[in-house]
C-alpha positions in Angstrom: 0.4 3.9 17.9 -0.3 5.2 15.1 -1.5 3.1 11.7 -1.6 4.6 8.4 -4.2 2.8 5.0 -1.9 3.5 1.8 -2.9 1.9 -1.1 -1.2 -1.0 -3.5 0.3 1.1 -5.6 2.3 3.1 -3.1 6.3 3.2 -3.7 9.3 1.7 -1.9 10.3 4.9 -2.3 7.3 6.7 0.0 7.3 3.5 2.7 10.3 4.6 3.4 10.3 7.8 3.5 7.1 7.1 6.4 10.2 5.4 8.5 7.5 3.1 9.5 8.0 -0.2 12.0 6.1 -2.5 10.3 4.3 -2.6 7.1 1.3 -5.4 7.2 -0.3 -6.1 3.9 -3.6 -6.8 4.0 -6.0 -10.2 3.1 -8.4 -9.4 -0.1 -11.2 -11.4 -2.4 -8.3 -12.0 -5.1 -5.2 -14.4 -5.4 -1.9 -13.8 -6.9 -2.3 -16.2 -9.8 -5.4 -13.4 -11.0 -4.6 -11.7 -14.4 -6.0 -9.0 -13.2 -4.4 -9.3 -9.6 -3.0 -6.1 -7.4 0.4 -6.0 -7.5 3.5 -4.3 -4.6 6.3 -2.3 -5.1 9.0 -5.2 -4.9 11.3 -2.3 -3.2 9.3 -2.6 -0.6 10.4 -6.4 0.2 13.4 -4.6 0.2 13.5 -2.4 2.8 14.2 -5.1 5.7 10.6 -3.6 7.5 9.3 -5.9 9.0 6.4 -7.8 6.8 3.0 -9.2 8.1 1.0 -10.6 5.4 -2.1 -11.9 5.9 -4.3 -13.8 3.8 -3.5 -12.4 -0.2 -0.9 -9.3 1.5 1.3 -13.2 2.5 0.1 -14.2 -1.1 1.7 -10.8 -3.0 4.8 -11.7 0.1 5.9 -15.8 -1.3 5.2 -14.9 -5.4 7.5 -11.9 -5.1 10.2 -14.0 -2.8 9.8 -17.5 -4.9 9.1 -18.4 -1.4 6.6 -21.4 -2.1 9.2 -22.4 -4.9 12.2 -22.1 -2.4 9.6 -24.1 0.0 9.5 -26.9 -3.3 13.1 -27.2 -3.3 13.8 -27.8 0.1 11.4 -30.8 0.2 7.6 -28.7 1.3 8.3 -28.4 4.8 7.8 -24.8 6.6 9.7 -24.0 9.4 9.4 -20.8 11.3 11.4 -19.7 14.3 11.7 -16.9 16.6 15.5 -15.2 18.2 13.9 -12.5 20.0 14.1 -8.8 18.7 15.3 -8.5 15.4 14.9 -8.9 11.6 14.3 -12.4 9.9 14.2 -13.0 6.7 12.4 -16.4 4.8 15.4 -18.5 4.7 15.6 -18.5 8.1 18.9 -16.9 8.4 18.9 -13.2 11.4 19.8 -11.2 9.0 21.1 -8.2 11.9 19.4 -6.9 15.2 
């Protein structure tokens, strides 16, 4: 397996050009609520590439996808379901295979 570390400033077009099998957004000491916290090109999450957010990486994903707002709208419950190989979304709907 080949992996590559890139800065958080990478553009979605650059990520797409690398044609990754998946993306891992790593953790860090920041909070998405800090004014100076690192950001992410929102287009990266729209590429349809499986993405795992760890710690701060998850915070960034959740913020950009309005996850916490949507979670509150459904009663604050988090359900994770797996359907095997394929893409998935936070709203629980399968998006292709």
